C-alpha atoms as a printed R data frame, in Angstrom:
    type eleno elety resid chain resno       x      y      z
1   ATOM     1    CA   MET     A     1 -19.448 20.083  6.010
2   ATOM     2    CA   GLN     A     2 -16.208 21.208  5.118
3   ATOM     3    CA   LYS     A     3 -15.565 21.417  8.853
4   ATOM     4    CA   ASN     A     4 -16.291 17.449  9.217
5   ATOM     5    CA   VAL     A     5 -13.809 16.946  6.264
6   ATOM     6    CA   ASN     A     6 -11.255 19.207  8.060
7   ATOM     7    CA   VAL     A     7 -11.563 17.497 11.175
8   ATOM     8    CA   LYS     A     8 -11.134 13.959  9.750
9   ATOM     9    CA   ASN     A     9  -8.569 15.067  7.540
10  ATOM    10    CA   LEU     A    10  -6.276 15.471 10.657
11  ATOM    11    CA   VAL     A    11  -7.735 13.080 12.743
12  ATOM    12    CA   ASP     A    12  -6.551 10.565  9.904
13  ATOM    13    CA   CYS     A    13  -3.314 12.139  9.584
14  ATOM    14    CA   TRP     A    14  -2.453 12.141 13.262
15  ATOM    15    CA   LYS     A    15  -3.572  8.592 13.079
16  ATOM    16    CA   ALA     A    16  -1.085  7.882 10.805
17  ATOM    17    CA   SER     A    17   1.768 10.014 12.307
18  ATOM    18    CA   THR     A    18   1.483  7.448 15.345
19  ATOM    19    CA   ALA     A    19   0.406  4.736 13.954
20  ATOM    20    CA   HIS     A    20   4.531  3.411 13.157
21  ATOM    21    CA   GLY     A    21   5.019  3.994 16.531
22  ATOM    22    CA   ARG     A    22   2.628  2.209 18.183
23  ATOM    23    CA   LYS     A    23   3.586 -0.575 15.872
24  ATOM    24    CA   ASN     A    24   6.702 -0.869 17.028
25  ATOM    25    CA   GLU     A    25   6.274 -0.081 20.455
26  ATOM    26    CA   GLY     A    26   6.744 -3.481 22.109
27  ATOM    27    CA   MET     A    27   6.078 -2.468 25.435
28  ATOM    28    CA   SER     A    28   2.542 -3.519 27.749
29  ATOM    29    CA   GLU     A    29   1.066 -0.696 29.815
30  ATOM    30    CA   ASP     A    30   2.080 -3.123 32.749
31  ATOM    31    CA   ARG     A    31   5.365 -2.618 31.852
32  ATOM    32    CA   GLN     A    32   4.897  1.382 31.231
33  ATOM    33    CA   ALA     A    33   3.626  1.478 35.048
34  ATOM    34    CA   GLU     A    34   6.602 -0.401 36.214
35  ATOM    35    CA   MET     A    35   9.172  1.496 34.310
36  ATOM    36    CA   TRP     A    36   7.234  5.002 35.721
37  ATOM    37    CA   SER     A    37   6.642  4.100 39.228
38  ATOM    38    CA   LYS     A    38  11.157  3.480 38.765
39  ATOM    39    CA   ARG     A    39  11.126  6.825 38.453
40  ATOM    40    CA   SER     A    40   8.464  8.337 40.838
41  ATOM    41    CA   GLU     A    41  11.399  9.581 43.499
42  ATOM    42    CA   GLU     A    42  13.020 10.925 41.294
43  ATOM    43    CA   PHE     A    43   9.961 13.229 39.961
44  ATOM    44    CA   ALA     A    44   8.862 13.514 43.505
45  ATOM    45    CA   ARG     A    45  12.210 15.510 44.178
46  ATOM    46    CA   HIS     A    46  11.867 17.597 41.522
47  ATOM    47    CA   ILE     A    47   8.598 19.122 42.143
48  ATOM    48    CA   ARG     A    48  10.561 21.087 45.001
49  ATOM    49    CA   GLU     A    49  13.173 22.201 42.714
50  ATOM    50    CA   LYS     A    50  13.172 26.050 41.890
51  ATOM    51    CA   ARG     A    51  12.779 25.407 38.149
52  ATOM    52    CA   SER     A    52   9.368 23.395 38.708
53  ATOM    53    CA   LYS     A    53   8.531 26.051 40.593
54  ATOM    54    CA   LYS     A    54   8.892 28.556 38.401
55  ATOM    55    CA   ARG     A    55   7.040 26.340 35.248
56  ATOM    56    CA   THR     A    56   4.120 25.242 38.426
57  ATOM    57    CA   SER     A    57   3.407 29.219 38.977
58  ATOM    58    CA   GLU     A    58   2.917 29.913 34.832
59  ATOM    59    CA   ILE     A    59   0.266 27.329 34.780
60  ATOM    60    CA   LEU     A    60  -1.448 28.636 37.446
61  ATOM    61    CA   GLY     A    61  -1.195 32.177 35.790
62  ATOM    62    CA   LEU     A    62  -2.151 30.810 32.801
63  ATOM    63    CA   LEU     A    63  -5.455 29.105 34.153
64  ATOM    64    CA   GLU     A    64  -6.003 31.947 35.845
65  ATOM    65    CA   GLU     A    65  -5.792 34.299 32.924
66  ATOM    66    CA   ALA     A    66  -8.049 31.963 31.364
67  ATOM    67    CA   GLY     A    67 -10.819 32.940 33.782
68  ATOM    68    CA   PHE     A    68 -10.423 29.421 35.789
69  ATOM    69    CA   ARG     A    69 -10.492 29.787 39.844
70  ATOM    70    CA   ALA     A    70  -9.235 27.125 41.617
71  ATOM    71    CA   ASP     A    71 -11.206 27.456 45.345
72  ATOM    72    CA   GLY     A    72 -14.300 25.557 45.124
73  ATOM    73    CA   ALA     A    73 -13.637 24.031 41.656
74  ATOM    74    CA   ARG     A    74 -13.417 20.061 40.911
75  ATOM    75    CA   VAL     A    75 -10.387 19.063 38.787
76  ATOM    76    CA   LEU     A    76  -9.089 15.471 37.064
77  ATOM    77    CA   ASP     A    77  -5.721 15.283 36.426
78  ATOM    78    CA   ILE     A    78  -4.738 12.953 34.293
79  ATOM    79    CA   GLY     A    79  -1.318 11.655 34.223
80  ATOM    80    CA   CYS     A    80  -0.526 13.218 37.447
81  ATOM    81    CA   GLY     A    81   2.658 12.090 38.464
82  ATOM    82    CA   PRO     A    82   3.927 13.052 41.638
83  ATOM    83    CA   GLY     A    83   1.258 15.560 42.063
84  ATOM    84    CA   THR     A    84   3.019 18.433 39.928
85  ATOM    85    CA   LEU     A    85  -0.113 20.215 39.953
86  ATOM    86    CA   SER     A    86  -2.397 18.501 41.793
87  ATOM    87    CA   ILE     A    87  -0.600 19.418 45.156
88  ATOM    88    CA   PRO     A    88  -0.646 23.267 44.014
89  ATOM    89    CA   LEU     A    89  -4.387 23.233 42.738
90  ATOM    90    CA   ALA     A    90  -5.302 21.362 46.077
91  ATOM    91    CA   ARG     A    91  -3.988 24.222 47.916
92  ATOM    92    CA   ALA     A    92  -5.601 26.857 46.269
93  ATOM    93    CA   GLY     A    93  -8.962 25.154 47.527
94  ATOM    94    CA   ALA     A    94  -9.584 22.525 44.592
95  ATOM    95    CA   ASP     A    95 -11.039 19.294 44.960
96  ATOM    96    CA   VAL     A    96  -8.682 17.143 42.496
97  ATOM    97    CA   THR     A    97  -8.908 13.693 41.133
98  ATOM    98    CA   SER     A    98  -5.688 12.630 40.568
99  ATOM    99    CA   LEU     A    99  -5.097  9.539 37.505
100 ATOM   100    CA   ASP     A   100  -2.066  7.594 37.006
101 ATOM   101    CA   ILE     A   101  -0.918  4.698 35.477
102 ATOM   102    CA   ALA     A   102   1.957  4.440 38.107
103 ATOM   103    CA   SER     A   103   1.363  3.050 41.430
104 ATOM   104    CA   GLY     A   104   4.550  4.753 42.588
105 ATOM   105    CA   MET     A   105   3.546  8.144 41.103
106 ATOM   106    CA   LEU     A   106   0.411  8.221 43.215
107 ATOM   107    CA   GLU     A   107   1.845  6.832 46.270
108 ATOM   108    CA   GLU     A   108   4.659 10.307 46.330
109 ATOM   109    CA   LEU     A   109   1.458 12.342 45.543
110 ATOM   110    CA   ARG     A   110  -0.308 10.249 48.615
111 ATOM   111    CA   LYS     A   111   2.420 11.693 50.673
112 ATOM   112    CA   TYR     A   112   2.115 15.084 49.814
113 ATOM   113    CA   ALA     A   113  -1.681 15.332 50.121
114 ATOM   114    CA   GLU     A   114  -1.584 13.576 53.164
115 ATOM   115    CA   GLU     A   115   1.399 15.986 54.764
116 ATOM   116    CA   GLU     A   116  -0.928 18.750 53.746
117 ATOM   117    CA   ARG     A   117  -4.545 17.317 54.649
118 ATOM   118    CA   LEU     A   118  -5.156 18.574 51.204
119 ATOM   119    CA   SER     A   119  -8.247 17.007 49.387
120 ATOM   120    CA   VAL     A   120  -6.181 15.021 46.417
121 ATOM   121    CA   HIS     A   121  -8.210 11.407 45.384
122 ATOM   122    CA   PRO     A   122  -5.686  9.420 43.533
123 ATOM   123    CA   LEU     A   123  -6.764  7.105 40.751
124 ATOM   124    CA   GLU     A   124  -4.934  4.454 39.178
125 ATOM   125    CA   CYS     A   125  -5.946  3.983 35.579
126 ATOM   126    CA   SER     A   126  -4.684  3.824 32.225
127 ATOM   127    CA   TRP     A   127  -6.504  6.998 30.218
128 ATOM   128    CA   TRP     A   128  -5.923  4.648 26.821
129 ATOM   129    CA   THR     A   129  -8.652  2.526 28.240
130 ATOM   130    CA   ALA     A   130 -10.749  4.474 31.020
131 ATOM   131    CA   ASP     A   131 -14.609  4.221 30.964
132 ATOM   132    CA   ILE     A   132 -15.441  7.890 31.571
133 ATOM   133    CA   ASP     A   133 -18.970  6.739 31.946
134 ATOM   134    CA   LYS     A   134 -18.421  3.849 34.503
135 ATOM   135    CA   LEU     A   135 -16.018  6.106 36.218
136 ATOM   136    CA   GLY     A   136 -18.743  8.922 35.999
137 ATOM   137    CA   PHE     A   137 -16.644 11.719 34.694
138 ATOM   138    CA   ARG     A   138 -18.454 12.965 31.714
139 ATOM   139    CA   ARG     A   139 -19.097 16.854 32.424
140 ATOM   140    CA   LYS     A   140 -18.095 16.132 35.763
141 ATOM   141    CA   TYR     A   141 -15.236 18.457 36.329
142 ATOM   142    CA   ASP     A   142 -14.495 22.233 36.022
143 ATOM   143    CA   LEU     A   143 -11.140 21.804 34.719
144 ATOM   144    CA   VAL     A   144  -9.699 19.058 33.561
145 ATOM   145    CA   LEU     A   145  -5.433 18.765 32.961
146 ATOM   146    CA   ALA     A   146  -2.999 16.738 30.722
147 ATOM   147    CA   SER     A   147   0.379 17.900 31.523
148 ATOM   148    CA   MET     A   148   3.748 16.829 29.699
149 ATOM   149    CA   THR     A   149   1.754 12.982 29.992
150 ATOM   150    CA   PRO     A   150   1.680 10.245 27.496
151 ATOM   151    CA   GLY     A   151  -1.785  9.242 28.398
152 ATOM   152    CA   VAL     A   152  -3.367 11.419 25.985
153 ATOM   153    CA   ARG     A   153  -1.648 10.214 22.729
154 ATOM   154    CA   ASP     A   154  -4.538 10.681 19.821
155 ATOM   155    CA   ALA     A   155  -7.609 12.053 19.113
156 ATOM   156    CA   GLU     A   156  -9.884  9.412 20.636
157 ATOM   157    CA   THR     A   157  -7.830 10.131 24.237
158 ATOM   158    CA   PHE     A   158  -7.859 14.040 23.744
159 ATOM   159    CA   ASP     A   159 -11.868 13.873 23.237
160 ATOM   160    CA   ARG     A   160 -12.157 11.867 26.292
161 ATOM   161    CA   MET     A   161 -10.636 14.447 28.170
162 ATOM   162    CA   MET     A   162 -12.658 17.374 26.752
163 ATOM   163    CA   ALA     A   163 -15.857 15.108 27.601
164 ATOM   164    CA   CYS     A   164 -14.905 14.894 31.174
165 ATOM   165    CA   SER     A   165 -14.808 18.953 31.460
166 ATOM   166    CA   ARG     A   166 -17.696 21.323 32.074
167 ATOM   167    CA   LYS     A   167 -15.661 24.544 31.913
168 ATOM   168    CA   TYR     A   168 -12.114 24.377 31.051
169 ATOM   169    CA   CYS     A   169  -9.423 22.107 29.829
170 ATOM   170    CA   TYR     A   170  -5.556 22.485 29.999
171 ATOM   171    CA   TYR     A   171  -2.995 20.662 28.068
172 ATOM   172    CA   SER     A   172   0.814 21.012 27.623
173 ATOM   173    CA   HIS     A   173   3.587 19.086 26.053
174 ATOM   174    CA   PHE     A   174   6.591 19.250 24.053
175 ATOM   175    CA   LEU     A   175   6.850 21.690 21.074
176 ATOM   176    CA   GLY     A   176   8.465 19.565 18.037
177 ATOM   177    CA   GLY     A   177   8.644 15.855 19.498
178 ATOM   178    CA   GLY     A   178  10.294 14.805 22.918
179 ATOM   179    CA   PRO     A   179  12.696 15.864 25.317
180 ATOM   180    CA   HIS     A   180  16.062 16.842 25.258
181 ATOM   181    CA   GLY     A   181  18.124 16.276 28.029
182 ATOM   182    CA   GLY     A   182  20.811 13.560 27.282
183 ATOM   183    CA   ILE     A   183  19.864 12.479 23.721
184 ATOM   184    CA   ALA     A   184  23.022 13.863 22.737
185 ATOM   185    CA   ASP     A   185  24.601 11.590 25.202
186 ATOM   186    CA   ILE     A   186  23.279  8.849 23.811
187 ATOM   187    CA   SER     A   187  23.810  9.402 20.620
188 ATOM   188    CA   ARG     A   188  27.215  9.430 21.108
189 ATOM   189    CA   VAL     A   189  26.870  6.581 22.915
190 ATOM   190    CA   LEU     A   190  24.913  4.783 20.051
191 ATOM   191    CA   GLY     A   191  27.549  6.314 17.336
192 ATOM   192    CA   ASP     A   192  24.468  8.287 15.653
193 ATOM   193    CA   ARG     A   193  25.866 11.908 15.599
194 ATOM   194    CA   THR     A   194  22.589 13.315 14.157
195 ATOM   195    CA   ASP     A   195  20.338 12.933 16.919
196 ATOM   196    CA   ASP     A   196  17.553 12.074 14.586
197 ATOM   197    CA   ARG     A   197  17.164  7.946 15.642
198 ATOM   198    CA   THR     A   198  16.765  9.413 19.639
199 ATOM   199    CA   ARG     A   199  14.486 12.500 18.837
200 ATOM   200    CA   ARG     A   200  11.836 10.433 16.569
201 ATOM   201    CA   GLN     A   201  12.319  7.910 19.731
202 ATOM   202    CA   GLY     A   202  11.150 10.243 21.711
203 ATOM   203    CA   ALA     A   203   8.122 11.669 20.235
204 ATOM   204    CA   ARG     A   204   6.711  8.090 19.710
205 ATOM   205    CA   GLY     A   205   7.393  7.268 23.879
206 ATOM   206    CA   HIS     A   206   5.777 10.228 24.979
207 ATOM   207    CA   GLY     A   207   2.876 11.658 23.090
208 ATOM   208    CA   PRO     A   208   1.655 13.828 20.124
209 ATOM   209    CA   GLY     A   209   3.690 16.826 21.050
210 ATOM   210    CA   ILE     A   210   1.179 20.382 21.133
211 ATOM   211    CA   ALA     A   211   0.822 20.677 17.612
212 ATOM   212    CA   TYR     A   212  -1.766 17.971 16.776
213 ATOM   213    CA   PRO     A   213  -3.893 19.063 19.588
214 ATOM   214    CA   PHE     A   214  -3.463 22.478 18.785
215 ATOM   215    CA   LEU     A   215  -4.511 21.991 15.006
216 ATOM   216    CA   TYR     A   216  -6.995 19.773 16.269
217 ATOM   217    CA   LEU     A   217  -8.855 22.388 18.180
218 ATOM   218    CA   TYR     A   218  -8.483 24.807 15.938
219 ATOM   219    CA   ALA     A   219 -10.460 22.793 13.301
220 ATOM   220    CA   LEU     A   220 -13.148 22.148 15.729
221 ATOM   221    CA   GLY     A   221 -13.618 26.107 16.414
222 ATOM   222    CA   TYR     A   222 -11.534 26.583 19.167
223 ATOM   223    CA   ARG     A   223  -8.863 29.292 19.745
224 ATOM   224    CA   PRO     A   224  -7.463 28.075 22.930
225 ATOM   225    CA   LEU     A   225  -4.988 30.978 24.996
226 ATOM   226    CA   VAL     A   226  -1.289 29.678 23.927
227 ATOM   227    CA   ARG     A   227   2.171 30.020 25.812
228 ATOM   228    CA   PHE     A   228   5.360 28.266 24.427
229 ATOM   229    CA   GLY     A   229   8.136 28.010 26.334
230 ATOM   230    CA   HIS     A   230  11.873 27.794 26.550
231 ATOM   231    CA   SER     A   231  14.266 26.504 29.382
232 ATOM   232    CA   ARG     A   232  18.033 25.546 29.904
233 ATOM   233    CA   TRP     A   233  19.543 23.609 32.803
234 ATOM   234    CA   LYS     A   234  22.471 21.353 34.157
235 ATOM   235    CA   MET     A   235  21.730 18.540 36.690
236 ATOM   236    CA   GLU     A   236  24.818 16.832 38.293
237 ATOM   237    CA   THR     A   237  23.745 13.145 39.657
238 ATOM   238    CA   GLU     A   238  25.728  9.947 40.166
239 ATOM   239    CA   TRP     A   239  26.983  8.544 37.501
240 ATOM   240    CA   ASN     A   240  24.646  5.040 37.368
241 ATOM   241    CA   GLU     A   241  21.513  7.463 37.984
242 ATOM   242    CA   ALA     A   242  22.302  9.134 34.625
243 ATOM   243    CA   ALA     A   243  22.757  6.087 32.705
244 ATOM   244    CA   GLU     A   244  19.644  4.276 34.528
245 ATOM   245    CA   ARG     A   245  17.525  7.522 33.032
246 ATOM   246    CA   ALA     A   246  19.359  6.987 29.191
247 ATOM   247    CA   ILE     A   247  18.158  3.716 29.393
248 ATOM   248    CA   TRP     A   248  14.854  4.928 30.674
249 ATOM   249    CA   PHE     A   249  14.855  6.875 27.906
250 ATOM   250    CA   LEU     A   250  15.566  3.773 24.950
251 ATOM   251    CA   GLU     A   251  13.206  1.347 26.847
252 ATOM   252    CA   HIS     A   252  10.519  3.155 27.311
253 ATOM   253    CA   ASP     A   253  10.243  3.151 23.609
254 ATOM   254    CA   GLY     A   254  11.020 -0.302 23.301
255 ATOM   255    CA   SER     A   255  14.141  0.129 21.405
256 ATOM   256    CA   CYS     A   256  16.996 -1.179 24.380
257 ATOM   257    CA   ASP     A   257  18.700 -4.560 24.534
258 ATOM   258    CA   ALA     A   258  21.058 -5.814 26.984
259 ATOM   259    CA   ALA     A   259  24.328 -4.966 24.801
260 ATOM   260    CA   THR     A   260  22.645 -1.509 24.472
261 ATOM   261    CA   SER     A   261  22.459 -1.061 27.793
262 ATOM   262    CA   GLU     A   262  26.283 -2.019 28.514
263 ATOM   263    CA   LYS     A   263  27.354  0.724 26.232
264 ATOM   264    CA   ILE     A   264  25.491  3.524 27.712
265 ATOM   265    CA   LEU     A   265  26.724  1.983 31.242
266 ATOM   266    CA   ALA     A   266  29.859  1.973 30.297
267 ATOM   267    CA   TYR     A   267  29.705  5.189 28.785
268 ATOM   268    CA   TYR     A   268  28.131  7.421 31.598
269 ATOM   269    CA   ARG     A   269  30.625  5.507 34.522
270 ATOM   270    CA   ASP     A   270  33.931  6.243 32.181
271 ATOM   271    CA   ASN     A   271  33.183  9.662 31.402
272 ATOM   272    CA   ALA     A   272  32.238 10.682 35.167
273 ATOM   273    CA   LYS     A   273  34.272 13.041 37.619
274 ATOM   274    CA   ASP     A   274  34.193 11.761 41.179
275 ATOM   275    CA   GLY     A   275  31.917  9.519 40.487
276 ATOM   276    CA   ARG     A   276  29.383 12.444 39.261
277 ATOM   277    CA   TYR     A   277  27.974 13.185 35.830
278 ATOM   278    CA   THR     A   278  26.374 16.564 34.448
279 ATOM   279    CA   VAL     A   279  23.688 16.404 31.714
280 ATOM   280    CA   LYS     A   280  23.159 19.030 30.041
281 ATOM   281    CA   SER     A   281  19.372 19.616 29.058
282 ATOM   282    CA   GLU     A   282  17.201 22.051 26.894
283 ATOM   283    CA   MET     A   283  13.544 21.792 25.745
284 ATOM   284    CA   TYR     A   284  10.698 23.684 23.959
285 ATOM   285    CA   THR     A   285   7.055 23.838 25.291
286 ATOM   286    CA   GLY     A   286   3.740 24.285 24.696
287 ATOM   287    CA   MET     A   287   0.659 25.061 26.553
288 ATOM   288    CA   MET     A   288  -3.025 25.650 26.063
289 ATOM   289    CA   VAL     A   289  -6.091 26.448 27.980
290 ATOM   290    CA   TRP     A   290  -9.082 26.836 26.296
291 ATOM   291    CA   LYS     A   291 -13.168 26.428 27.280
292 ATOM   292    CA   VAL     A   292 -15.369 23.436 26.554
293 ATOM   293    CA   LYS     A   293 -18.245 23.756 24.192
294 ATOM   294    CA   LYS     A   294 -21.803 22.125 25.304
295 ATOM   295    CA   SER     A   295 -22.118 20.855 22.208
296 ATOM   296    CA   ARG     A   296 -18.776 20.154 19.701
297 ATOM   297    CA   GLY     A   297 -17.477 18.278 17.212
298 ATOM   298    CA   GLY     A   298 -15.455 15.773 18.718
299 ATOM   299    CA   MET     A   299 -15.166 11.904 18.418
300 ATOM   300    CA   VAL     A   300 -16.514 11.153 22.384
């Protein structure tokens, strides 16, 4: 009985923490799909970067440490993007179903998969409203992934993810709220020196972070294998690309009007050197792997 009370109180708290963000989130799923598609080429380029390859290697290592073997496994990748994890898992021998709301991301994924003739099956679908029984996903997969995606945003969508697995789940997200890259720049443009406003926007716009999902698992009796990471890097790009990324960050939270966009464009244009702008980024992340129990206390 106490366990059930603990789970209910945590779920209620989690729901309350996201209620304000959803109330002020004036963006439809179609609009979000359009925005993610707009950045699909940029995300696809990042797959080939040394930093991205290093992180992917760390994730695959953690999965192996937990006991997962890719060869011959069925995998569901929720919020797959351009295939950051779908592609290497397919290379390792897995049969991967890759789900994303953005058609642009899936198109980049198809390019990678077709080049190497990999067993990857793209599916355009929102995880917020997915019917896993109609899709035939319930307890179908050996591994279900949700890596740095806003698709898993609450206990309901987290339970839905676990219900699709017959063995392992992997979840990762920001530790403490949201992405840090460019936040200081945006704050300077908007006159908010404390960064609180944009950090809150990042938390709402990009999902629940790692804390609530970890606590939820713990309350259900799971003891996941957990790793925390920290990284810093500099990225030089055309000033207009840096400005568009900052505008996208605010639009994703539904808090960027025409006047704000003009301010951001002017800032990046005026502070560029030879048309280029360097964004300094820093982030803390958490990732965890656990084996799903046959009978568990979730909601799905």
